[in-house]
BALOTOR-876201 format. One line per field, with one value per residue (C-alpha): residue number from 1; residue in one letter; y, z, x. Coordinates in steps of 0.1 Angstrom, whole numbers, plus 5000, padded with zeros to 4 digits. Example, Ala and Ser with C-alpha at 12.3 -4.5 7.8 and 13.67 -1.06 7.14 Angstrom:
# residues 2
num	[1, 2] $
residu	[A, S] $
y	[4955, 4989] $
z	[5078, 5071] $
x	[5123, 5137] $
***
This chain:
# residues 169
num	[1, 2, 3, 4, 5, 6, 7, 8, 9, 10, 11, 12, 13, 14, 15, 16, 17, 18, 19, 20, 21, 22, 23, 24, 25, 26, 27, 28, 29, 30, 31, 32, 33, 34, 35, 36, 37, 38, 39, 40, 41, 42, 43, 44, 45, 46, 47, 48, 49, 50, 51, 52, 53, 54, 55, 56, 57, 58, 59, 60, 61, 62, 63, 64, 65, 66, 67, 68, 69, 70, 71, 72, 73, 74, 75, 76, 77, 78, 79, 80, 81, 82, 83, 84, 85, 86, 87, 88, 89, 90, 91, 92, 93, 94, 95, 96, 97, 98, 99, 100, 101, 102, 103, 104, 105, 106, 107, 108, 109, 110, 111, 112, 113, 114, 115, 116, 117, 118, 119, 120, 121, 122, 123, 124, 125, 126, 127, 128, 129, 130, 131, 132, 133, 134, 135, 136, 137, 138, 139, 140, 141, 142, 143, 144, 145, 146, 147, 148, 149, 150, 151, 152, 153, 154, 155, 156, 157, 158, 159, 160, 161, 162, 163, 164, 165, 166, 167, 168, 169] $
residu	[M, R, K, Q, L, D, A, L, Y, D, C, A, A, Y, A, A, A, L, C, M, V, G, T, L, A, S, V, L, A, G, I, L, D, R, Y, L, A, L, G, I, R, G, T, D, M, Y, A, G, Y, C, M, A, A, S, G, F, L, A, L, A, H, T, L, K, L, G, E, H, I, R, V, T, L, I, L, Q, K, L, T, G, R, T, K, H, G, L, E, V, W, A, L, F, A, A, T, L, L, A, T, L, F, A, V, Y, S, V, R, L, S, Y, L, S, W, K, F, H, D, I, S, T, G, N, D, A, T, P, L, W, I, P, Q, L, A, M, A, I, G, T, I, V, L, L, I, A, F, I, D, E, L, I, L, E, I, K, G, Q, R, V, V, E, T, S, D, E, A, L, H, N, E] $
y	[5032, 5022, 4985, 4991, 5010, 4984, 4957, 4976, 4979, 4942, 4931, 4951, 4934, 4899, 4908, 4918, 4885, 4866, 4886, 4875, 4839, 4847, 4860, 4827, 4807, 4826, 4822, 4784, 4781, 4798, 4775, 4744, 4758, 4761, 4725, 4708, 4731, 4734, 4765, 4788, 4824, 4855, 4841, 4868, 4895, 4880, 4877, 4914, 4923, 4904, 4919, 4954, 4947, 4933, 4964, 4989, 4969, 4967, 5004, 5014, 4984, 4992, 5028, 5019, 4995, 5023, 5004, 5032, 5051, 5081, 5107, 5114, 5133, 5166, 5152, 5136, 5169, 5186, 5186, 5199, 5222, 5224, 5187, 5184, 5212, 5195, 5162, 5178, 5196, 5164, 5143, 5170, 5170, 5132, 5132, 5157, 5136, 5104, 5122, 5130, 5095, 5080, 5103, 5096, 5059, 5057, 5078, 5056, 5025, 5041, 5054, 5020, 5004, 5031, 5028, 4990, 4993, 4958, 4946, 4946, 4912, 4879, 4877, 4906, 4913, 4943, 4968, 4981, 4948, 4950, 4988, 4984, 4969, 5000, 5022, 5003, 5003, 5041, 5047, 5027, 5045, 5078, 5067, 5056, 5091, 5109, 5086, 5094, 5131, 5132, 5112, 5136, 5166, 5151, 5142, 5105, 5093, 5067, 5065, 5030, 5027, 4998, 4985, 4973, 5006, 4999, 4966, 4979, 4956] $
z	[4790, 4803, 4801, 4821, 4848, 4851, 4852, 4880, 4901, 4895, 4904, 4937, 4943, 4937, 4960, 4986, 4982, 4986, 5018, 5031, 5024, 5043, 5072, 5072, 5070, 5099, 5121, 5113, 5120, 5154, 5162, 5153, 5172, 5204, 5201, 5188, 5203, 5170, 5181, 5153, 5164, 5154, 5138, 5154, 5141, 5106, 5106, 5114, 5088, 5061, 5072, 5070, 5036, 5022, 5034, 5018, 4986, 4980, 4983, 4946, 4933, 4958, 4946, 4910, 4917, 4935, 4968, 4989, 5011, 4992, 5007, 4978, 4996, 4980, 4948, 4939, 4941, 4918, 4880, 4852, 4859, 4897, 4901, 4879, 4898, 4931, 4918, 4906, 4939, 4959, 4937, 4938, 4976, 4977, 4954, 4976, 5007, 4989, 4979, 5015, 5026, 4999, 5006, 5043, 5039, 5016, 5040, 5070, 5051, 5040, 5075, 5090, 5065, 5071, 5109, 5109, 5128, 5139, 5154, 5191, 5190, 5193, 5154, 5152, 5116, 5099, 5099, 5064, 5049, 5061, 5057, 5021, 5013, 5029, 5008, 4976, 4984, 4990, 4958, 4937, 4955, 4945, 4909, 4910, 4924, 4897, 4871, 4885, 4886, 4849, 4838, 4856, 4841, 4806, 4813, 4808, 4844, 4851, 4888, 4898, 4926, 4948, 4952, 4987, 5002, 4987, 5006, 5040, 5062] $
x	[5025, 4991, 5000, 5032, 5015, 4987, 5014, 5032, 5000, 4993, 5028, 5025, 4992, 5007, 5036, 5010, 4992, 5026, 5032, 4998, 5008, 5040, 5019, 5000, 5032, 5048, 5017, 5016, 5053, 5048, 5020, 5040, 5070, 5049, 5037, 5069, 5096, 5114, 5133, 5120, 5127, 5108, 5077, 5055, 5078, 5079, 5042, 5040, 5065, 5046, 5013, 5027, 5042, 5010, 4991, 5016, 5021, 4983, 4976, 4981, 4961, 4933, 4933, 4930, 4901, 4882, 4882, 4897, 4873, 4859, 4836, 4813, 4786, 4797, 4810, 4777, 4760, 4785, 4787, 4809, 4839, 4832, 4833, 4864, 4881, 4874, 4886, 4919, 4924, 4918, 4941, 4968, 4966, 4967, 4997, 5015, 5008, 5018, 5050, 5058, 5049, 5072, 5101, 5100, 5095, 5125, 5145, 5135, 5146, 5179, 5187, 5180, 5203, 5230, 5230, 5225, 5193, 5180, 5147, 5145, 5128, 5146, 5149, 5174, 5163, 5179, 5149, 5156, 5144, 5108, 5109, 5118, 5084, 5068, 5090, 5082, 5045, 5044, 5064, 5039, 5010, 5026, 5028, 4992, 4981, 5002, 4985, 4950, 4958, 4970, 4940, 4917, 4933, 4930, 4894, 4901, 4897, 4871, 4862, 4856, 4831, 4825, 4790, 4798, 4785, 4751, 4747, 4737, 4719] $
***
């Protein structure tokens, strides 16, 4: 099961990277269109869609790498059962919030599809398409939080910490 979960997080991260390339391609297409008058419509909107998709799709992978912002001021002072209890509580709260986020993201995408909601920009893109990336990203984030919660309850969770915070100038 661990291999499948890690593969899911990696696939979401690769999709996020592709969306970043899509952002670059949209911006470059917009620049070319301004100079060559190619008539390409909606490049700014598509760059925004790709940027949002890359952000949401990368959430779970970022969580698993320990790159999310964590306030460890209290946690570093605690040990044993108290620390474990606080970690479980925090992960449970995060799982609850991620559940709400995922449910409402999926609901938003579904309602946009159901009511044929389109972008107000000149691209007239059906909004459920870019919203689908947000829904998928939040679902994968929810799975990652459930994974972390279960690992913490079992006592198998390894908290990855970034060394970036130590490099203050």
